[in-house]
N, C-alpha and C positions, 0 to 999 in steps of 0.2 A: 381527512378524513374528520368527520365527528365520534366521538368514540365515549358511551357511558360504560366509567368503567367502578368495578361494583369491587370492596375486599371482603373476605371470609378470615377470618381466625380458626387458626385449625393450633393441634397440641401435635407435638413429636413422643416417638417414643416414649421419650425419657420427661413428656410431660407437658413442656414447654410451648408455653403461646408459639406463632406466625401467626403471618398473614399473608396470603394468596389472593391476588388480584385478578377480575376476570374480564373477560369483555365478550358484543356477539361479533363479530365480521361477517358486514353482508359482501353476495356475490353477484355479480353481474348476470348471475339467471335469479336472484331474488331470495335465492339461498338466503340461514346466518347458519354457522361455523362459530360456537360456542370458544374462544381460545385463552390462559394464560396470558397473562401482562408481565415484564419483566422489566425493568427503569434500569436503563444503563447504572454502574457506579457515576456519582458525580450528581446526577440528577435528582433534585425534592420529589419526594413521594408529594400528593395532597396530601395536604391535614385531615377530611376531611370524602367521606364516599358513601353515597355514591356519586361520582362526577362526573360531569361532564367534559370533554375536551378534545381540542384539533389537534390532529399528529398527518404534519407532512410525509406519504409513501416516501423518502428521500432520509427522514431522520428515524423511518421505520423496519425494521426484519424482521420477516415473517420464519418458524424452520418449524419442521415438523418429522412426528416420530410416533416410529409403525413396532407397533406390539403384539406378540397374541399372549392371552389371558389363562390362567388352571385351566378352561375346559376347551383349548388351543383356538378362538374365537380372536381373529384379527380384529385388533383398536386400531385412532389415528388423534394421535396430541397435537396438539399445534403451540408454540408460543411466540411472541407477537412482542419483541426487544425493542425496549423505547430509548432512540437518544435525544427527543424536547419532545417539551406537548408548549401546546396555547390553553390557558385554562380557560373556559365560554363565560364563565360566570351566569349560563344559566343553573336553571334548579330544578332536579329531576322531581319528576312525579310519579308517582307510582302512577299506574291505570291499571292492575292487576284487578281490584277489584268492583273497577264502575258498573259491569254486567249485575252483582247483584245487589239488592236492599236487602 
């Protein structure tokens, strides 16, 4: 699987910063699911983000968690656990503003 992984810095309740890694997984139906990426212990985290990597399915596991929010609405979170990856060397190019002048 070729994944583009983004990093987002959040703050704990104590005010300490920590990083969360996110990607989008493509389903066979063409839909995409956003999921959190967790690197297993001992795996070197890429130094710069966004980064494009190749992950073999045998080197990753997907876990899901269902929960209810305060209003009683059900949600599902996905976490991709990565055991190994290969950097592609490709540079990420942001095309989100291409249609604007």
